C-alpha positions, 0 to 999 in steps of 0.5 A: 501301893504303900498302903497295900504293903503296910496291910500286908505286913499287918495281916502277916503279923496278925497271922503269927500272933493268932497262931502263937498267942498265949504260948510261953515260947512263942515264935521259938515253936517254929524251930522246936517243932521240926527239930522234935520231928527230926528226932522222933523220925530218926529214933522210931524209923531208924533205931526202933523199926530199923527201916531201910531205904533201898535205891538201885544206885545207892547202898543201904542208908545210915540211920541219920541219912535215912531220917533225912530222906524221910524228913525231906519228904515231910518238909514238902508234904507239911507245907502242902498239908498246912496250906490245905488246912488254912487256905480254904478259910482265908476269905471266910475268916476275914469278912470285916476286911471284905465287907467294911474295909475297902482293900484289895482282896489279893492281899489276904491269900498272899499273907497266908501264903507268906505264913506257910512259906516262913514255916517251911523255910524254918523246916528247910533250915532244919533239913540243911543243918541235918545235912551238914551234920552228916556230910560236907557241902557240895555244888549240888546244894545250890540247886535246892533254891530252884526247887523251892521256887517252883514248889512255893509258886504252886503253893501260891497258885493253891492259895488263890484257887482254894481261898476264892473257890471255898467262898462258893463251895464250902465243902472244899474246906472239908475235902482239902483237909482229907486230901492232906492225909491222902497225899501223905501216902500217895506221895514218895514220902516213906518210899522212893518212886523206884519202889513202885511198879513200873507202870505206876512210876510215870503216874507218880509224877502227876502228883505235884509233890513227887518232883520236889521230894525226889529232886531235893533228895537227890541234890542234898543227899546224893550229890546229883544234879537237878533235872532241868528238863523236869524242872522246866516242865514242873515250873511251867505247870505251876506258873500256868496254874498260878496265872489261872488262879489269878484270873479266877480270883480277879473274876470271882472276887467281885461276888465274894462279899455277897456270898459271906 
């Protein structure tokens, strides 16, 4: 067990080192990238295009609030987009660990999932700083960790599914990359679910990004409580996908070395 933890942290350091090798600012890009993105969306969408966010229960939002509404959607989508980009090649990129070193394969997708979560935590930190800039803390903010817990659990399930299935179906790596762009426009990143036609609104919640985006906006910006029934359903689905992903990973792991 101790060796597995040591290997996990070694892989984690390796992932960060590979990503920021040769960079002058190194890990500072974890903070600079979301800050630059927040500034750009505020300026382009709120100042240049003067876009508005209309909700039945809210007045037209200010520029800064509108930027945070968009940025919260991008915080959720960005984590999924990064996951879709790197999870499919988790095992394909580490053949030396699989063929030459006897390690539990589950450590590999777990390390890459941890990298995605670390990046996403920094983005949410920037979101919280932005929310603090425009208002005072409220009790509803304490619901955010519950939303992220269910969302990150789903990302872990995605890491297991994609990492092992792509070994046998290499086309999944290309399909997953395209799916990130599709989800950007099918998810309520740039629009609220309420703007969709009435018959489409229930279908929007089939999208696993919809619930965390909508609920994070409500608890952080509009001082509304978490939808606990919706959360319980969402959490159950994510936990079920995680269990199935774990079972599938264990079942197929014994054949991975033969296919690499």
